[in-house]
Structure formats: structure tokens, C-alpha cells
N, C-alpha and C positions, 0 to 999 in steps of 0.2 A: 412325829413321824417324818422321816427324811430319807433321801437317797443321795448318793454321791453324784452331783451334777457333772463331775469329770468323767462319768461313765458313758457319756454320749460320744462314743469313739467309733473307729472302724468305718463301716458303711452307714452307720446310723445317721450322721448329719445329712447325707444326700437324700435318704428316704424321708427324713424329717422335713426337709425343705420342699421336696417335690410333692409329698402327699399330705402331710399335716398342714403345711403352710397355706395352700389354697383353700383348705376345707375348714380349719378352725382358727387360724391366726391372722389372716390378712385383713379381715374386717375390723377386728379389734386394733390391729396395727394402725389403720387409718384413723380410728377414733382417738387413740392415745396420742398420735402425732399431731392431730388437730388441736387437742387440748394443750399439748406442750407448746405449740406455736401460736397460741392466742395472746401471748405476751412476748416482748422482746427477750432474746437470750443471746449472749455473745460467747459463752463457754459452756458446752454441753457434754455430759458424760452419760453413756448408756451402760447399765449393768446387765449381766446375764443376757447378752444380745443374741446368743445363739447363731443362727445362720444369716443374721442381718435383715430379717423381714421388716422390723421397725426401723432399723438403721437406714435402709434405702428410702423409706418414706420421709423420715426425719431430714435426711440430707437434701431431699428434693424441696422440702417445705421451709427449711431454715434459710436465712440470708447466706449468701455465698461466703461472706466474711466471718460468719459464726464458726467457731472451732467445734468439731465433733469428735469426741474420743469414744470409741466403741470397745467395750471390754466383755470378757467372758472368762470363766475359770477353765474352759475347755478349748484348747488350741485348735483341734480339728474342726469344731463348729465355726471358729473365726476364719479358718481357711476358706470355707464355703462363702462366708460373708464377704471376704475381701474380693472375691471374683465378681461381685455385683457393682464394683466401683472402678472408675478409671483413675489413672495415676495423677491427674490434675485436679481431682476433687479435694476439698479441704476436709480430710478425714484421717484419723489415726486409729490404730488397733493395738490392743494390749491385753495380755492375759492378766487377770486381776481377780482377787478374792473379795467379794462384796463385804465380807466381815472384817477384812484387814486391808483397806485400800492403801495403795502405795503413795500417799500424798501427805505432806507435812501439815497442811492446814487448808483453809478455804480457798478453793481454786475455781469453783463452778457456780453458775447461777441457775442451772437446770440439771436435774438428774432424772432419768427415765428408766423404767424396768418393766418389761412386759412378761408376765407369767413366769417370773423367776424367783420371786420371794418365797414361794411355797417350798422350794428346794433348799433354802438356806438353813443349815442346821441350827444356827442361833439367830433368829429373826430380830430379836431386840438388839443384839450387837450390830447387825447390819443397819438398823435404823439409826443407831448412835453414830455409826460411821458416816451415814448419809448427812447427818446434821453437822458432823465435824468438817466435812470437805465442801459444804455448800456455803456460799457467801450470805451475809445478812439479807433477808428478803428472798433468798433463793427458794426454789420449789423442787420437791421430789414428787414425781407423777408415776404411779405404778398401778398395775391391775393384778387381780387374782381370780382364778376360776371360782364360780359358785359351786355348791356341793354337787355330787354326782346326780342327785335327784333332779337337778335343774339342767344337767348336761347328760341326757340319757345315753348318748353314744358311749360315754365312759362307764356308766353303770352296766351297760350291756357288755362291754369289754371285760369288766371285772367278773361279772356273773359267768361269762364264757370260760374264763380261766378257772373258776371254781368247778365248773362242769368237767373240764378237760383234766384238771389236776385236783381231784377232790381231797386228797390227803395232804397236799402241800401247794395250794394255789399261789401263783406269783402275785406279789402285792403291789407292783408298780403303779397300777391305775388308782390306788388309794392316795398316792402321794400328791399329784398335782391338784387334787380336789379336796384335800383335808383341811384347807385353810379358808373355807368359803363363807364363814360367818363373819360379817363385817364387825360385829361387836368384839370378836376375838382380835381382829386386826387392830381396831381402835385401841383396845386395851394394851396391846404390845407397843403401839406407837406412843401411847401415854407413858408407859414404863420407860421408854427410851427418851422421854423429854419433849415429844412433839405435842403441841396443844392446838395449833391452827390447822385443822384437818377437815376436809369435806370429802364426801364419797357419793357415788352413784352406781346403782346396779343397772347394767345394760343387757337387755335380752334381745336376741336377734333370731330370725328364722333363716337358716343357711341351707341352700341346695347343695347336695354333695356333688362335687365337680366331676369326679371319675371314681366309680365304685371300686374298681379293681385297685387303682393306685391308692385310694384312701384305705382300703382294707389292708393292703400290703404295708402301708406306713404305720398302721396301728400295731403291727407286729414288729417290723424291722426299723421303725423310725424312733425308737426309744429303747431303754434298757430292758424292756420286756423280752426281747429276743435273747438276751443273755440269760435271763431267768428260765426261759424255755429250754435253751441248750444245756444249762446246768442240770435240769431235771432229767432230760433225755427221754427217750421212748416215744417222742412225738415229732413228726415232721413239721417244721414251721410252715411249710407250704400248705399243709392241711389246715393249719390254724388260720392262715390267710383266707382259705376257701370258706371256713366256718364263719369267720368275721363277715365276709361278703354276704353269705346267706342270711346271717342274723340282721345285718344292716338292711338288706332288701326286704326282709320280712317285717322289720320294725318301721322303716321309713318309706318303703315303696308305695303303700297306699296314699301317702301324702306327697307324692311326686319327688321322692328322695330328698325331702326337706326336713331338717332336724333342728330342734331348738338348741340354742347356746345361751349361756348366761355367765356374766363376769361382773365384778365390781371394780371400778376405777377410784383410786384415792389420789387426792391432791393435797400435799402437805407443804405448808409454807413456813419457812424459818423466821422466827421473830414476828 
């Protein structure tokens, strides 16, 4: 199950960064950056960096002399990321396909990817590419969402799409959460030749920062908006309102606090 990660275009990156970032991404960004920086690294590459939520934390935590290359398949997402950095910071940006990285051989001692692997059409190929461009002893640190049952906001979103479009529900919310079984990920890593892998499932309780902004980003901050527009007959603004009502009904009694769950993998080469 995949989707085209290059479909995060138009106004999607702005809504993604403003609404999804503070509510579901920033806490895990801090955690993955902390894990990445608990060992020295001089040449770092980030895959599927999106709007630079992890990139900003990484650049702040890495030594100034460490090189950081931020990549994504989607140029509009990288444009949002670039705006978070000044011209004198040691950072570069490049459009790159994680399954066909544009490097001849080992160039990096650290690779990081936050919530991007789930979108890769050929995950095993991406893991092989990671091993190919990492130096001996290098690390690949990435995370994936746990299943929708462990991230009820996503389950709610998918169920709402089934309610609004009973004959042809948009399937976007299945994609980011379809790769949540650690055993499946470990099996794919093994098939790609990785053997030194550890993982940890991290659960947090997250207070929704702004209900309206979050509701809007759940519609306009990913390719769901394209699926809604393709089907027609429904005003996306009405979907935003329904999302808001569902979120308030589900999480309001708990002070607008929702559970989130993701698994972080640390893969060491050699």
C-alpha cells in the first residue's frame, strides 16, 4: 500500500507544517534527533524531510561543523523547509528519491528519516540504498507510525471518510499507518541485509494545540484534499467542520489530549 509522496504539493506543505507539525510531528522529531545525536556524526543525510521539522532540530543539536544534507522527493515541501534556516548555517537541500540515491558510494555516517518510510513504494530497495551510501559503522535512524488503533485520530479520520463517501472512501489515512507492525519492518530490513537493528515503540499523550488548525490540516495538509476534490459533491470546509466535531467529541472529555504511538528503529551498518 503506497501513495505518491510527490503529491504533497500546492498549499499542502503549508497546512502540513502549520497544523500537523505542532500536533503529531514535533515531539517525535525531538526524540529522533536526540537519538541521532547521542553519537558523533560528521556527515548526515535526512530522507523524506518534508517541511524540515526534524531538520531544524537536527541542525540545532549537531555540531556546527557537521554537514547536514536535507532531501525529499517533493520540492515544494523542501521550499518550506528552507525558510527555517539562515544562509550561514551548514545545511544543504536536494530533491532525492530514497530508493535511488544520487551517490556513488558511502558518503554518510548518519541517515535519518521521520515518518517517511511508509510512503516508499519499495521499502526493501530503500533499505539497500541506505546501506550502500552509509560508511562502515554508520547508522540509519527512522521511525514509523504504529497502526491506526494506536493512533485514534487517524482511525477517526478514516472512519469519517467512510461515512462521507460510503461508495468510494478516500484511502489516504490507511497509508501512513499500514507499516506499524515492527515484525514486518524487521523482516524487510533483514531482506535488505541489515542485521544489527534495535527498535523501541514510543507512546505519548499529546494535547491538541489548536483544534481548528489541526482539523484543517487533517483535510488540507495531505493528499486527502485531492481525493475529496476528485470525488466532488462535498465542500472540503464542511469536512473540516466534521473533523473538528469528531475530534472534540472523541478527545474533549480528556482535555483535548490524544494518544500517539510510533516505533523508532536504529540500524547499524556492520
